[in-house]
C-alpha positions as CSV (number, residue, x, y, z in Angstrom):
1,M,-46.9,17.2,23.5
2,T,-49.6,18.6,21.2
3,A,-50.8,17.0,18.1
4,D,-49.0,19.6,16.0
5,A,-45.6,19.4,17.8
6,P,-42.9,17.5,16.0
7,R,-41.8,14.3,17.6
8,P,-38.2,14.1,18.7
9,L,-36.2,11.9,16.3
10,P,-34.3,9.0,17.9
11,D,-30.6,9.2,17.7
12,A,-29.5,8.3,14.2
13,P,-27.3,5.2,13.9
14,R,-23.7,6.0,13.5
15,T,-22.8,2.9,11.5
16,L,-24.4,0.8,8.9
17,P,-25.2,-2.8,9.7
18,D,-22.0,-3.9,7.9
19,G,-19.9,-1.6,10.3
20,R,-19.1,1.2,7.9
21,P,-19.6,4.7,9.3
22,I,-22.6,6.6,8.0
23,P,-21.3,9.7,6.3
24,L,-22.8,13.1,7.2
25,M,-25.6,14.4,5.0
26,T,-25.7,17.9,6.6
27,G,-23.4,20.1,8.6
28,A,-20.1,21.8,8.2
29,E,-18.0,21.2,5.1
30,R,-14.9,19.6,6.6
31,P,-16.5,17.0,8.8
32,M,-18.8,16.1,5.9
33,L,-15.8,15.7,3.5
34,E,-13.9,13.7,6.0
35,S,-16.9,11.5,6.8
36,W,-17.4,10.7,3.1
37,L,-13.7,9.9,2.8
38,D,-13.9,7.6,5.8
39,F,-17.0,5.9,4.4
40,H,-15.2,5.1,1.2
41,R,-12.1,3.9,3.0
42,A,-14.3,1.6,5.1
43,T,-16.0,0.4,1.9
44,L,-12.6,-0.7,0.4
45,A,-11.8,-2.5,3.6
46,L,-15.2,-4.2,3.6
47,K,-14.6,-5.4,0.0
48,C,-11.4,-7.1,1.2
49,S,-12.8,-8.6,4.3
50,G,-12.8,-12.4,4.5
51,L,-10.6,-13.0,1.6
52,D,-7.3,-15.0,1.6
53,D,-4.2,-13.8,-0.1
54,A,-4.8,-15.9,-3.2
55,Q,-8.3,-14.4,-3.6
56,A,-7.0,-10.9,-3.1
57,R,-4.4,-11.5,-5.9
58,T,-7.0,-12.7,-8.3
59,A,-7.5,-10.6,-11.4
60,S,-11.1,-11.7,-11.8
61,A,-12.4,-9.2,-14.4
62,E,-10.4,-10.2,-17.5
63,P,-8.7,-8.9,-19.5
64,S,-7.8,-6.5,-16.7
65,A,-4.9,-7.4,-14.5
66,L,-6.4,-5.4,-11.6
67,T,-6.6,-7.1,-8.2
68,L,-8.0,-6.2,-4.8
69,L,-4.5,-6.4,-3.3
70,G,-3.2,-4.0,-6.0
71,L,-6.1,-1.6,-5.3
72,V,-5.2,-1.5,-1.6
73,Q,-1.5,-0.9,-2.5
74,H,-2.5,1.8,-5.0
75,L,-4.6,3.6,-2.5
76,A,-1.8,3.5,0.1
77,E,0.3,5.3,-2.6
78,V,-2.5,7.7,-3.3
79,E,-2.8,8.6,0.4
80,R,0.9,9.2,0.7
81,N,1.1,11.2,-2.5
82,W,-1.7,13.6,-1.8
83,F,-1.2,14.1,2.0
84,Q,2.5,13.9,2.4
85,R,4.0,15.0,-1.0
86,V,1.3,17.4,-2.3
87,F,-0.3,18.9,0.8
88,A,2.5,18.8,3.3
89,G,5.4,19.2,0.8
90,L,7.4,16.3,2.2
91,D,9.9,14.3,0.2
92,A,8.3,10.9,0.9
93,P,9.5,8.0,-1.2
94,P,7.0,5.6,-2.8
95,V,5.5,3.0,-0.5
96,Y,6.1,0.2,-3.0
97,E,8.7,-0.5,-5.6
98,D,6.1,0.3,-8.3
99,E,4.9,3.9,-7.6
100,T,1.4,3.0,-8.8
101,G,1.1,0.4,-6.2
102,Y,-0.5,-2.1,-8.5
103,A,2.4,-4.5,-8.9
104,L,2.3,-7.5,-6.6
105,D,5.2,-8.8,-4.6
106,P,4.9,-12.6,-4.1
107,G,6.0,-12.1,-0.4
108,R,3.4,-9.5,0.4
109,G,-0.1,-10.5,1.5
110,L,-3.4,-8.7,2.0
111,G,-2.9,-8.2,5.7
112,E,0.4,-6.5,5.4
113,A,-0.9,-4.3,2.6
114,L,-4.0,-3.3,4.7
115,D,-1.7,-2.4,7.7
116,V,0.5,-0.2,5.3
117,W,-2.7,1.5,3.9
118,R,-4.0,2.2,7.4
119,R,-0.7,3.7,8.4
120,E,-0.8,6.0,5.4
121,I,-4.3,7.0,6.4
122,A,-3.2,7.8,9.9
123,R,-0.2,9.8,8.7
124,G,-2.5,11.8,6.4
125,R,-4.8,12.6,9.3
126,E,-1.9,13.8,11.4
127,L,-0.7,16.1,8.6
128,C,-4.1,17.6,8.2
129,A,-5.0,18.1,11.8
130,G,-5.6,21.6,12.7
131,R,-5.2,22.8,9.1
132,S,-7.8,24.8,7.2
133,L,-9.5,23.6,4.1
134,D,-8.1,26.7,2.5
135,D,-4.5,25.8,3.3
136,T,-2.6,24.7,0.2
137,G,0.1,22.5,-1.1
138,R,1.6,22.0,-4.5
139,I,1.1,19.1,-7.0
140,T,4.3,17.3,-7.7
141,G,5.2,15.8,-11.0
142,G,3.1,15.3,-14.1
143,P,1.5,17.9,-16.3
144,M,0.2,19.9,-13.3
145,D,3.6,20.0,-11.5
146,G,3.7,23.1,-9.3
147,V,0.0,23.9,-9.4
148,E,-1.3,25.0,-6.0
149,V,-4.1,22.9,-4.5
150,S,-6.2,23.4,-1.3
151,L,-6.8,20.8,1.3
152,R,-10.5,21.1,0.3
153,R,-9.6,20.0,-3.2
154,V,-7.4,17.2,-1.9
155,L,-10.2,15.8,0.2
156,V,-12.7,16.0,-2.7
157,H,-10.2,14.3,-5.0
158,L,-9.6,11.5,-2.5
159,V,-13.4,10.9,-2.2
160,E,-13.5,10.8,-6.0
161,E,-10.6,8.4,-6.2
162,Y,-12.0,6.0,-3.6
163,A,-15.5,6.1,-5.1
164,R,-14.1,5.1,-8.5
165,H,-11.9,2.3,-7.1
166,N,-14.6,1.0,-4.9
167,G,-16.6,0.4,-8.1
168,H,-13.7,-1.6,-9.4
169,A,-13.5,-3.4,-6.0
170,D,-17.1,-4.3,-6.2
171,I,-16.8,-6.0,-9.5
172,L,-13.6,-7.8,-8.5
173,R,-15.2,-9.1,-5.3
174,E,-18.3,-10.3,-7.0
175,R,-16.3,-12.2,-9.6
176,I,-14.1,-13.7,-6.8
177,D,-16.9,-15.1,-4.6
178,G,-20.2,-13.6,-5.5
179,V,-20.3,-11.1,-2.7
180,T,-22.2,-7.9,-3.9
181,G,-23.3,-4.7,-2.4
182,A,-21.8,-2.0,-0.3
């Protein structure tokens, strides 16, 4: 190797020390969008790790009634809505009694809610497999009912949704037990 030749870079780590996948910073659009969505999904799971059900039910940023358990349930509803109803056009009922997902059932704990959320993620992946970013679905309900939306826009929206709620999760977790970061 000459002095002017670039040194080969070592393989970049694929995960952060906390176990979350490192999202792509370069490359094709779809893998990049999916990697950022997976990063944000993993961030939510990290914010919930090590908590018991009582902690996950704690509305720790008064006066808000928002909880980490409610956020997990809400994001399960979000996954179902955007991938099943909007993109795939399926008639999928709400996951929970309250369509927002925020309402807490005394019999449902964090472990169950995380399992449901992970199943919704897996189903969304199935529905998107082999589909183009330009493939479309239609928004259902609300003021934009019937508006056509691409898979690209759905993925961008989900990254936005998770990023926003991970900020909430960070505040909730810090107020519960002082854990910060991520």
